[in-house]
C-alpha positions in Angstrom: 0.0 0.0 0.0 1.4 3.4 -0.9 2.1 5.8 2.0 -0.6 8.5 2.6 0.2 12.0 3.8 -0.5 12.6 7.5 -0.6 15.6 9.7 2.3 18.0 9.7 2.8 18.6 13.4 2.0 17.1 16.8 1.1 18.7 20.1 1.5 16.8 23.4 3.4 16.2 26.6 6.8 14.8 27.3 8.5 13.7 30.5 11.4 16.2 30.7 12.7 15.7 34.2 11.3 12.7 36.1 10.3 13.6 39.7 7.3 14.1 42.0 4.2 15.2 40.1 4.2 18.5 42.1 7.6 19.2 40.5 6.1 19.3 37.0 7.8 16.4 35.2 5.4 16.8 32.2 6.2 19.6 29.7 4.0 20.7 26.8 5.6 20.4 23.4 4.8 21.1 19.8 6.9 19.5 17.1 6.8 18.0 13.6 4.7 14.9 13.2 6.7 11.7 12.8 6.9 10.0 9.4 5.6 6.4 9.4 8.2 3.8 8.5 7.3 1.0 6.1 5.5 -1.1 8.8 3.9 1.8 10.8 0.6 3.5 11.3 0.4 7.2 12.1 -2.7 7.6 14.2 -4.8 10.7 14.9 -5.5 10.2 18.6 -9.1 10.1 19.6 -8.4 9.1 23.3 -5.5 7.9 25.4 -5.9 6.2 28.7 -3.7 7.2 31.7 -2.0 4.2 33.2 -0.2 4.0 36.5 2.9 3.0 34.5 2.8 6.6 33.0 2.8 7.9 36.6 5.8 5.7 37.5 7.6 7.0 34.4 6.9 10.6 35.2 7.9 10.3 38.8 11.1 8.3 38.1 10.0 5.0 39.6 10.8 3.6 36.1 14.1 4.9 34.7 13.5 6.7 31.4 14.7 4.8 28.3 15.1 7.9 26.3 14.9 11.7 26.9 11.7 13.7 26.6 9.4 10.7 25.8 5.7 11.2 25.2 4.0 8.8 27.7 0.7 7.0 27.1 0.1 3.5 25.7 -3.7 3.1 25.7 -4.2 4.8 22.3 -7.4 4.9 20.3 -7.0 6.6 17.0 -7.8 6.9 13.3 -5.2 5.9 10.7 -4.0 9.1 9.2 -1.0 7.6 7.3 0.4 4.2 6.6 3.8 2.8 5.7 4.3 1.2 2.3 4.4 -2.4 3.7 1.2 -2.1 5.7 -1.7 -4.2 4.4 -3.9 -4.9 7.5 -5.0 -1.3 8.0 -6.2 1.5 5.7 -6.4 5.2 6.0 -9.5 6.0 8.2 -9.6 2.7 10.0 -9.9 2.8 13.8 -6.9 1.2 15.5 -5.4 0.8 19.0 -1.9 1.2 20.2 -0.9 -0.7 23.3 2.0 -1.2 25.7 3.9 -3.9 23.9 5.4 -2.2 20.8 7.8 -4.7 19.3 9.6 -8.0 19.9 12.4 -9.8 18.1 10.2 -12.7 17.0 13.2 -15.1 17.0 14.4 -15.6 20.6 13.5 -18.7 22.6 10.7 -16.7 24.4 9.1 -15.4 21.2 9.3 -18.9 19.6 7.6 -20.4 22.7 4.7 -18.0 22.7 6.1 -15.9 25.5 6.9 -12.7 23.6 6.2 -10.7 26.7 9.6 -12.0 28.0 11.5 -11.1 24.9 14.8 -9.5 26.0 14.6 -7.1 23.0 11.0 -6.1 23.6 10.1 -2.4 23.3 7.2 -0.4 24.9 5.0 2.4 23.8 5.5 5.5 25.9 8.8 4.3 27.3 11.0 3.3 24.4 9.1 5.4 21.9 6.6 8.2 22.0 3.1 7.4 23.1 -0.4 8.8 23.1 -0.2 11.9 25.4 -0.4 13.8 22.1 -2.8 14.4 19.2 -0.9 12.0 16.9 1.0 8.8 17.6 3.1 6.3 15.6 2.3 2.6 16.1 3.8 -0.5 14.5 1.0 -2.1 12.5 1.8 -5.6 13.6 1.3 -4.6 17.2 -1.9 -2.5 16.7 -5.4 -3.8 17.3 -8.4 -3.2 15.1 -11.1 -1.5 17.1 -14.8 -1.4 16.6 -16.7 1.6 15.2 -19.6 3.2 17.0 -18.1 3.0 20.5 -16.9 5.9 22.6 -13.2 6.2 22.2 -12.8 7.0 25.9 -14.4 3.7 26.8 -12.2 1.8 24.5 -8.8 3.3 25.6 -8.5 1.6 29.0 -9.1 -1.8 27.4 -5.7 -1.5 25.7 -3.5 -1.8 28.8 -5.6 -1.8 32.0 -7.9 -4.4 30.4 -5.2 -6.5 28.8 -2.8 -6.5 31.7 -5.7 -7.3 34.1 -6.7 -10.2 31.9 -3.2 -11.6 32.0 -2.9 -11.1 35.7 -6.2 -13.0 36.1 -4.9 -15.9 34.1 -1.6 -15.8 36.1 -3.6 -16.1 39.3 -4.7 -19.6 38.3 -8.3 -18.9 39.4 -10.2 -22.2 39.4 -13.7 -22.5 38.0 -16.1 -21.0 40.5 -13.2 -19.9 42.6 -12.8 -17.2 45.2 -10.7 -14.3 44.0 -9.3 -11.4 46.1 -8.4 -8.2 44.4 -6.1 -5.8 46.2 -6.4 -2.2 44.8 -9.3 -1.3 42.6 -8.4 1.1 39.9 -8.5 1.0 36.1 -7.1 -2.6 35.6 -8.8 -4.2 38.6 -12.3 -3.0 37.8 -12.0 -4.7 34.4 -10.4 -7.9 35.5 -13.1 -8.2 38.2 -15.8 -8.2 35.5 -14.1 -11.0 33.6 -13.8 -13.1 36.7 -17.5 -12.5 37.7 -18.6 -13.4 34.1 -16.7 -16.7 34.5 -18.5 -17.5 37.8 -16.0 -16.4 40.4 -16.8 -14.9 43.8 -14.9 -11.6 44.0 -13.7 -9.9 47.2 -12.1 -6.4 46.8 -9.7 -4.9 49.3 -8.7 -1.3 48.7 -8.2 1.9 50.6 -10.6 4.1 48.5 -14.2 4.2 49.7 -15.3 5.2 46.2 -13.5 2.2 44.7 -15.1 -0.1 47.3 -18.5 1.2 46.2 -17.7 0.7 42.5 -16.6 -2.9 43.3 -20.0 -3.6 45.0 -21.9 -1.9 42.1 -20.1 -4.2 39.6 -21.0 -7.3 41.6 -18.2 -8.0 44.1 -19.4 -10.0 47.1 -17.5 -7.9 49.5 -15.3 -4.8 49.6 -13.1 -3.9 52.5 -10.0 -2.0 53.4 -6.7 -2.9 51.8 -5.3 -4.6 54.9 -8.6 -6.2 56.0 -9.1 -10.0 56.0 -11.5 -11.2 53.3 -14.6 -12.9 54.6 -13.4 -16.3 53.4 -10.1 -18.0 52.3 -9.1 -17.2 48.7 -8.3 -19.5 45.9 -6.5 -16.7 44.0 -5.6 -13.1 44.5 -4.3 -10.3 42.3 -2.3 -7.4 43.7 -2.8 -4.3 41.6 -1.8 -1.7 44.2 2.0 -1.0 43.9 2.4 -1.7 47.6 4.9 -4.4 48.6 3.5 -4.4 52.2 0.4 -6.1 50.8 2.2 -9.1 49.5 2.3 -11.0 52.8 -1.2 -9.7 53.6 -2.6 -11.3 50.4 -0.5 -14.5 50.8 -1.9 -15.0 54.3 -5.4 -14.7 52.9 -4.9 -17.5 50.5 -6.3 -21.0 51.1 -4.1 -24.1 50.6 -2.5 -24.1 47.1 -3.8 -20.6 46.4 -1.9 -18.3 44.0 -1.1 -14.6 44.3 -0.3 -12.7 41.0 1.4 -9.3 41.4 0.3 -7.3 38.4 2.3 -4.1 38.5 5.5 -3.1 36.7 6.7 -1.4 39.8 6.3 -2.4 43.5 7.6 -1.0 46.7 9.8 -3.3 48.7 8.3 -6.5 50.0 8.8 -7.1 53.8 10.3 -10.4 54.9 8.0 -13.4 54.4 7.6 -16.1 57.1 7.6 -19.4 55.4 5.1 -21.2 57.6 2.7 -18.2 57.7 2.8 -17.0 54.1 4.1 -19.7 51.7 3.6 -23.1 53.3 0.8 -25.4 52.1 1.8 -24.8 48.5 0.8 -21.2 48.3 2.2 -19.7 45.1 3.6 -16.2 44.4 3.8 -15.1 40.7 4.7 -11.9 38.9 3.1 -10.5 35.7 5.3 -9.1 33.0 3.7 -7.1 30.2 1.5 -9.2 27.9 1.4 -11.0 24.6 -0.6 -10.0 21.6 -2.6 -13.1 22.1 -3.6 -11.8 25.5 -4.8 -8.6 23.8 -6.9 -10.4 21.2 -8.4 -12.7 23.8 -9.3 -9.9 26.2 -10.8 -7.6 23.5 -13.0 -10.5 22.3 -14.0 -11.3 25.9 -14.8 -7.7 26.6 -17.1 -7.5 23.7 -18.7 -10.9 24.5 -19.5 -10.0 28.2 -20.4 -6.4 27.5 -17.7 -5.1 29.9 -18.5 -1.9 31.7 -15.7 0.7 31.6 -15.8 3.4 34.2 -13.8 6.5 33.1 -12.8 9.9 34.4 -12.2 12.0 31.2 -9.7 14.9 31.0 -8.8 17.1 28.1 -5.2 16.5 26.8 -4.3 20.0 28.1 -4.9 18.7 31.7 -2.6 15.7 31.5 -0.6 16.8 34.5 -3.8 17.0 36.6 -4.8 13.5 35.5 -1.5 12.1 36.7 -1.8 14.1 40.0 -5.3 12.8 40.5 -4.1 9.2 39.8 -1.3 9.6 42.3 -3.7 10.8 45.0 -6.3 8.1 44.3 -8.9 10.7 43.1 -9.7 8.8 39.9 -12.7 6.6 39.7 -12.1 3.8 37.2 -9.7 4.9 34.5 -8.5 8.4 33.6 -8.6 9.1 29.9 -7.2 12.0 27.9 -9.0 13.4 24.8 -7.3 15.8 22.4 -9.1 18.9 21.1 
């Protein structure tokens, strides 16, 4: 397919000097739009979700991989231009850009279906500019076709919060009809909970936010308590979404025999010492979650459509991206924060 001309410039935000949100790590920029390479899509951004990973990058919890990177990896957009080798998308199509940006395709992990562990993997909004802008460049092979007729702000959180939550749910080894504990209840958790409920699980939510606890109950959770509370029954599986290492022993202790805890975040504060008999004995399992595969993405998006997943969003104009990150840091966001250019 011959390349098609795209926009001439891009406005957005970059992480100039990582640090506390109050120090102003995000800086507004206006610069020439990138030219799509042979395998790329240039998207006109309709919406971009705000992920806690963006907050970790802005505040320096994740070391920057390049200077002045545009964050954002939950990108819903229209194809404005295509590279000459692109055949799966056409100008005007709706497409999504997500966290996983590229892999080598040839290492032992890629060959085994574990491309999320590829040592050469690259990530949108960390290794390359993301969606806190009005245009974004996305490799076509790692983009997702998205449905027409749906609000872009409701689609954006599916592209990371949803996909990562889905992988974390699978990593938690939740048995059929099992009892699932969810620690922290933000963007990713409120979507993973709905998948678990649709599959017949009993869900108990443990989080410090009263608003999040009410949202959990509204979505069908059987109970909602404080982050350090004991759930009302032993758990078969648990997922830790809050980036708080202190909760690891709390969640492990809440597991029944042979239960599994999956830690979903890319960043976690230090885990306190574990006591073998108290936290791990009786074959309790502790697992991490690293990124996702494209198969995870396809499976989750199909599942979200099938179950009619309900996405709770707090929208912000792109001009207020720093405020969106500040609200996320202070737990003032209900569901998922989403930026909209314009």
